[in-house]
C-alpha positions, 0 to 999 in steps of 0.5 A: 500500500503506497502512502505519502508522508509530509510535515504540514508546517501550516498546521504543525502536524505530520500528514500521512495519506494512504491509498489502496489496501493497508495491510500488515506488511505496510505497518513497518514502513509507516512506522519508520517514516513516521519516526523519521519525520517526527525526529526531523520536525520535533513533532508528535502529532499526526493525521493519517488520512485513510479516505483513499484506502481500505484497512486490510488488517484482521481484528487480531492484527488491529489489536496488536497494532497498538503494541507494535506502535508502542514498542517502536516509539509511537506511544502515549506521547503522540497525538494521532488523528485518523481520517476516514470516509465513514465510521467502520468497525476496524478503525473504531476498534483500533481507536478503542484498543489504543485509548485503553493502552493510554494512547491519544488517538481519535477517528474522524470523518471530517478533516477540519475536525481532525486538525482542530482536535490535533491542535487543541490544547487546554489552557493551564489553570494559572492562565485562566485568571482569578476573575473566573472564580466568581 
């Protein structure tokens, strides 16, 4: 399964666009490229666009994917958005397994929603000011 990888400077995220069928043999090349780009740009926020692809992983392979990512260094310090055409079971299953493993990952069907979520950061309490307290 071919994929394109780039750093989107305007949004400050790593972007991966997948085409065809994403199978188990494609995981390692993706991991290597993600780690390379993350190191080069000091960025651990990624948007994986699967709208032009089909997930060709079995349920057990999807379950093991989080462990594989964790072992490689794509771990709970990353924030990952997955963009798809419509909610499908394997993507949702991956999200549940990853989140249960402590990863920050979410599946989206809207590109802007995915980018907004990736770039959202809570305001620290000390920056909120005392006038909000009443």
